[in-house]
C-alpha positions as CSV (number, residue, x, y, z in Angstrom):
1,M,-22.3,-42.8,-34.0
2,T,-21.0,-40.1,-36.4
3,C,-18.5,-42.1,-38.2
4,V,-21.1,-44.7,-38.6
5,N,-23.4,-42.4,-40.3
6,S,-20.6,-40.6,-42.4
7,V,-19.4,-44.2,-43.6
8,I,-22.7,-45.1,-45.0
9,E,-23.1,-41.8,-46.7
10,V,-19.5,-42.6,-48.3
11,L,-21.1,-46.2,-49.3
12,K,-23.8,-44.7,-51.0
13,N,-21.2,-43.2,-53.6
14,E,-20.8,-45.4,-56.5
15,E,-17.5,-43.8,-57.6
16,V,-15.9,-44.6,-53.9
17,K,-14.7,-48.4,-53.8
18,I,-12.2,-48.9,-50.9
19,I,-12.9,-47.3,-47.5
20,G,-10.7,-47.1,-44.7
21,I,-11.4,-47.0,-40.8
22,C,-8.4,-46.8,-39.0
23,G,-7.6,-46.0,-35.2
24,M,-5.3,-47.3,-32.1
25,G,-5.7,-50.8,-30.8
26,G,-8.9,-50.7,-28.7
27,V,-10.5,-48.2,-29.9
28,D,-13.2,-50.5,-31.2
29,K,-13.2,-50.3,-34.8
30,T,-14.7,-53.8,-35.3
31,T,-18.0,-52.4,-33.3
32,V,-18.4,-49.6,-35.8
33,V,-18.2,-52.1,-38.6
34,K,-20.8,-54.1,-36.8
35,E,-22.9,-51.1,-36.3
36,I,-22.4,-50.4,-40.0
37,I,-23.7,-54.1,-41.2
38,I,-26.9,-53.7,-38.9
39,R,-27.8,-50.2,-40.5
40,L,-27.1,-51.4,-44.1
41,A,-29.7,-54.3,-43.6
42,G,-32.4,-51.3,-44.1
43,L,-30.9,-49.6,-47.1
44,K,-30.0,-50.8,-50.5
45,V,-26.4,-49.8,-50.9
46,S,-25.3,-53.6,-51.1
47,D,-27.3,-56.8,-51.9
48,N,-24.6,-58.9,-49.9
49,V,-22.5,-57.7,-47.2
50,V,-19.4,-60.5,-46.0
51,M,-16.8,-60.1,-43.4
52,A,-13.6,-61.6,-43.0
53,V,-11.4,-61.0,-40.0
54,V,-7.9,-60.8,-41.3
55,S,-5.7,-60.4,-38.2
56,Q,-2.0,-60.8,-37.5
57,S,-1.6,-64.1,-39.4
58,Q,-3.1,-62.5,-42.6
59,S,-3.8,-66.0,-44.0
60,I,-5.3,-66.0,-47.5
61,R,-6.7,-69.5,-47.3
62,K,-8.5,-68.2,-43.9
63,I,-9.6,-65.1,-45.5
64,Q,-11.1,-67.1,-48.5
65,S,-13.0,-69.8,-46.4
66,E,-14.8,-66.9,-44.1
67,I,-15.8,-64.9,-47.5
68,A,-16.7,-68.3,-49.4
69,D,-18.8,-69.6,-45.9
70,E,-20.6,-66.2,-46.1
71,L,-21.5,-66.8,-49.7
72,G,-22.9,-70.3,-49.3
73,F,-20.0,-72.4,-50.8
74,T,-16.8,-74.4,-49.9
75,Y,-13.6,-75.2,-51.0
76,D,-12.2,-78.6,-51.6
77,R,-9.4,-79.6,-49.5
78,E,-7.0,-80.4,-52.4
79,D,-7.8,-76.9,-53.8
80,S,-4.7,-74.7,-54.2
81,E,-4.8,-70.8,-53.1
82,T,-4.7,-70.2,-57.1
83,R,-7.6,-72.2,-57.5
84,R,-9.5,-71.0,-54.5
85,A,-8.8,-67.4,-55.7
86,L,-10.4,-67.9,-59.2
87,R,-13.3,-69.6,-57.5
88,L,-13.7,-67.2,-55.4
89,Y,-13.6,-64.2,-57.9
90,L,-16.0,-66.0,-60.3
91,R,-18.5,-66.2,-57.8
92,L,-18.3,-62.5,-56.6
93,K,-18.5,-61.3,-59.9
94,Q,-21.6,-62.9,-60.5
95,I,-23.1,-60.6,-57.3
96,N,-24.6,-57.5,-58.5
97,K,-23.6,-55.2,-55.4
98,I,-21.2,-56.7,-52.8
99,L,-19.6,-55.1,-49.9
100,I,-16.8,-56.9,-48.4
101,L,-15.4,-56.0,-44.9
102,L,-11.9,-56.9,-44.1
103,D,-11.6,-56.4,-40.2
104,D,-8.1,-56.0,-38.6
105,V,-5.6,-55.6,-41.6
106,W,-2.2,-55.4,-40.4
107,T,-0.1,-55.1,-43.8
108,E,-1.3,-54.7,-47.2
109,L,-3.3,-57.1,-49.0
110,D,-3.1,-58.8,-52.5
111,F,-6.6,-58.8,-53.5
112,K,-5.7,-60.8,-56.6
113,A,-4.3,-63.6,-54.4
114,I,-7.3,-63.7,-52.3
115,G,-9.6,-63.7,-55.1
116,L,-11.2,-60.3,-54.6
117,P,-12.4,-58.2,-57.9
118,Y,-9.7,-55.8,-58.4
119,G,-9.7,-52.8,-60.8
120,P,-12.5,-51.0,-61.7
121,H,-14.9,-53.6,-60.7
122,K,-18.0,-51.3,-60.2
123,E,-20.1,-53.5,-57.9
124,C,-17.6,-54.5,-55.5
125,K,-16.9,-52.2,-52.6
126,V,-14.2,-52.9,-49.7
127,L,-14.3,-51.7,-46.1
128,L,-11.3,-52.4,-44.2
129,T,-10.2,-51.4,-40.5
130,S,-6.8,-51.2,-39.5
131,R,-4.4,-49.7,-36.6
132,N,-2.2,-48.5,-39.3
133,L,-2.8,-45.4,-41.2
134,E,0.1,-46.6,-43.8
135,V,-2.0,-49.6,-44.8
136,C,-5.3,-47.8,-45.5
137,N,-3.0,-45.8,-47.7
138,A,-1.0,-48.4,-49.4
139,M,-4.4,-50.4,-50.6
140,E,-5.6,-47.1,-52.2
141,S,-8.5,-46.1,-49.8
142,Q,-10.3,-43.5,-51.2
143,Q,-11.8,-42.4,-47.9
144,I,-10.3,-43.0,-44.5
145,F,-12.2,-42.6,-41.3
146,T,-10.0,-42.1,-38.0
147,I,-12.0,-43.4,-35.0
148,P,-10.7,-41.0,-32.1
149,V,-11.0,-42.0,-28.3
150,L,-13.9,-41.0,-26.4
151,T,-14.5,-37.8,-24.3
152,P,-14.6,-37.9,-20.8
153,K,-18.7,-37.5,-21.2
154,E,-19.0,-40.5,-23.7
155,S,-16.6,-42.5,-21.6
156,W,-18.9,-42.1,-18.3
157,E,-22.2,-42.9,-20.7
158,L,-20.4,-46.2,-21.9
159,F,-19.4,-47.4,-18.6
160,R,-23.0,-46.6,-17.2
161,E,-24.4,-48.4,-20.4
162,I,-22.2,-51.5,-19.8
163,I,-23.2,-51.7,-15.9
164,G,-26.8,-51.4,-16.7
165,K,-27.8,-50.5,-13.4
166,P,-27.4,-48.1,-10.4
167,L,-24.0,-47.8,-9.1
168,D,-23.0,-48.5,-5.5
169,Y,-19.6,-47.1,-5.9
170,P,-20.0,-44.0,-8.1
171,D,-16.7,-42.1,-7.1
172,L,-14.7,-45.2,-7.9
173,A,-16.1,-45.9,-11.1
174,K,-15.7,-42.3,-12.1
175,R,-11.8,-42.3,-11.3
176,V,-11.3,-45.7,-13.2
177,T,-13.4,-44.6,-15.8
178,K,-10.8,-41.4,-16.2
179,K,-7.9,-43.9,-16.1
180,C,-8.8,-45.5,-19.1
181,A,-8.3,-42.3,-20.8
182,G,-11.3,-42.8,-23.5
183,L,-10.4,-46.5,-24.5
184,P,-13.4,-48.3,-25.2
185,I,-11.8,-51.9,-25.1
186,A,-10.4,-50.2,-21.5
187,I,-13.8,-49.2,-20.3
188,L,-15.5,-52.3,-21.0
189,T,-13.0,-54.7,-19.4
190,V,-12.9,-52.4,-16.2
191,A,-16.6,-52.2,-16.1
192,K,-16.8,-55.8,-16.5
193,A,-14.5,-56.3,-13.5
194,L,-16.3,-54.0,-11.2
195,E,-19.8,-55.5,-12.0
196,N,-18.4,-59.2,-11.3
197,K,-16.4,-58.0,-8.1
198,R,-13.1,-59.0,-9.7
199,N,-9.5,-57.5,-9.3
200,I,-9.4,-54.9,-11.9
201,S,-5.6,-55.2,-12.0
202,S,-5.9,-58.6,-13.1
203,M,-7.5,-57.6,-16.6
204,N,-4.8,-55.6,-17.5
205,D,-3.5,-58.7,-19.6
206,K,-6.7,-58.0,-21.7
207,V,-6.6,-54.3,-22.0
208,Y,-2.7,-54.2,-22.6
209,S,-2.2,-57.2,-25.1
210,S,-4.2,-54.9,-27.9
211,I,-1.4,-52.2,-27.2
212,Q,1.5,-54.6,-27.1
213,W,0.6,-56.4,-30.6
214,S,1.0,-52.7,-32.3
215,Y,4.3,-52.2,-30.7
216,D,5.5,-56.0,-31.3
217,R,4.7,-54.9,-35.2
218,L,7.0,-52.1,-35.4
219,E,9.9,-52.8,-38.0
220,S,12.4,-51.1,-36.2
221,D,14.4,-51.0,-32.7
222,D,14.7,-47.3,-33.5
223,A,10.8,-46.8,-33.4
224,K,10.6,-49.2,-30.4
225,N,13.2,-47.2,-28.8
226,C,11.8,-43.8,-29.5
227,L,8.3,-45.1,-28.3
228,L,10.1,-46.2,-24.9
229,L,11.6,-42.7,-24.5
230,C,8.1,-40.9,-24.3
231,P,7.2,-42.5,-20.8
232,L,9.7,-39.9,-19.3
233,F,7.3,-37.3,-19.8
234,L,4.1,-36.8,-17.5
235,E,0.9,-38.4,-18.5
236,D,-0.8,-36.2,-21.4
237,Y,2.0,-34.2,-21.7
238,D,2.9,-32.4,-25.1
239,I,6.3,-33.9,-25.6
240,P,8.8,-31.9,-27.5
241,I,10.0,-33.7,-30.4
242,E,13.4,-32.4,-30.3
243,Y,14.1,-34.0,-26.8
244,L,13.7,-37.6,-28.0
245,G,15.9,-36.9,-30.8
246,R,18.7,-35.6,-28.2
247,G,17.7,-38.8,-26.0
248,Y,18.0,-41.4,-28.2
249,F,20.0,-40.0,-31.3
250,G,22.6,-38.1,-29.6
251,N,25.5,-40.0,-31.1
252,T,24.5,-39.2,-34.4
253,D,26.8,-37.6,-36.8
254,S,24.7,-34.1,-36.8
255,V,21.8,-32.4,-35.0
256,E,20.2,-32.2,-38.2
257,E,20.4,-36.0,-38.9
258,A,18.9,-36.6,-35.4
259,R,16.1,-34.1,-36.1
260,N,14.9,-35.7,-39.3
261,R,15.4,-39.1,-37.8
262,V,13.1,-38.3,-34.8
263,H,10.7,-36.7,-37.3
264,Y,10.5,-39.5,-39.4
265,L,9.8,-41.9,-36.6
266,V,7.3,-40.0,-34.5
267,D,5.4,-39.7,-37.7
268,K,5.2,-43.5,-38.0
269,L,4.5,-44.0,-34.8
270,Q,1.4,-41.7,-35.0
271,R,0.2,-43.4,-38.2
272,R,0.4,-46.5,-36.2
273,F,-1.7,-44.6,-33.3
274,L,1.1,-45.4,-30.8
275,L,1.2,-41.5,-30.5
276,L,-0.8,-38.9,-31.0
277,D,-0.8,-35.5,-32.5
278,S,-0.4,-32.5,-30.1
279,K,-1.9,-28.8,-30.4
280,L,1.7,-27.6,-30.3
281,K,4.2,-27.5,-33.4
282,D,6.6,-30.1,-33.1
283,H,5.1,-31.6,-29.9
284,T,3.5,-34.9,-29.5
285,K,1.5,-36.5,-27.2
286,M,1.0,-40.4,-25.8
287,H,-2.0,-41.9,-24.7
288,D,-2.2,-42.7,-21.1
289,I,-2.6,-46.6,-21.5
290,V,-0.2,-46.6,-24.3
291,R,2.0,-45.1,-21.8
292,D,1.7,-47.3,-19.2
293,V,2.2,-50.3,-22.0
294,A,5.3,-48.7,-22.7
295,I,6.8,-48.6,-18.9
296,Q,5.6,-52.4,-18.8
297,I,7.6,-53.3,-21.9
298,A,10.9,-51.5,-21.0
299,S,10.5,-52.9,-17.1
300,R,10.6,-56.4,-18.3
301,D,13.6,-56.0,-20.4
302,P,17.2,-55.0,-18.7
303,H,18.5,-54.1,-21.9
304,R,16.0,-51.1,-22.0
305,F,16.1,-47.8,-20.5
306,L,13.5,-46.6,-18.1
307,I,13.1,-43.4,-16.2
308,R,9.9,-42.3,-15.2
309,C,9.2,-38.6,-15.1
310,D,7.0,-37.3,-11.7
311,A,6.3,-34.2,-11.0
312,E,9.2,-33.7,-8.3
313,K,11.7,-34.2,-11.0
314,K,13.3,-30.5,-11.7
315,G,15.5,-30.9,-14.2
316,W,16.5,-33.4,-17.2
317,P,18.5,-36.6,-16.7
318,K,22.0,-37.1,-18.2
319,M,21.3,-38.3,-21.7
320,G,23.9,-41.2,-21.0
321,L,21.4,-42.2,-18.5
322,L,18.5,-42.9,-21.2
323,D,20.2,-45.5,-23.4
324,P,23.2,-47.7,-21.9
325,R,24.8,-47.7,-25.3
326,L,25.6,-43.6,-24.5
327,N,27.6,-44.3,-21.4
């Protein structure tokens, strides 16, 4: 993996203390981290490598316990978080070179509250993964790597590797692999379903839940509604950001206000990897699986709008149809 090699090279730089790896949910950031751990075993970049899974709960006690377990010590049940943080901090300061891997970080972490060496502690490095670019920046990552979706060739190679045997259904396999749109978790799920002769549709929950979690973590209804407008457009479509502003913010005081607001929201959604960059100026794109999830979310909520755009649609719907509040 190119990204793995790049991260390892940066880890060799003594001046870099915090590194971020980010990408949309399901793009397999954790696998990249595990591969980095394997590669580091044969190098002298760090004397110790410890890992904690942060996840949505972001429990300080859980993070402290996972790191302590890997360092070979335990806490007393009665210890407060503050005392636990102090014990962990003193233990980490005794280690010559250590790399701390924080996987699946959703919001900014307080290193001091956890007990991680903060400030210019030259022997400690932190590598974090997140599906939110803003988190990597907030935690002052000196270098950030973005994991892209797989190319069609890489997707097919991954599918073949998972199956590990000659295929009796190559045409079907290629069609469903294409539908996964380069998302490793989707390819893995579909490959296992076909391998075990299971119904592919029954595996959707596992694949879609990763995107659903990112959607649920959006702080504002405006951001959610902006995202749910995007399935109006065809798959792999370059979506004009201006249309998103007209669709949802048509009742704002001015065109300029609507334009600024929707550009801000699209930028936020791109930083969460729920929308993607477009090669066209003032446009954005939506991953096929994110689009499918957005359609499911909107269809489950009778108070949400949902109009599916297809090849037979020749014109734009009336703006009032996009949001019941505009009727």
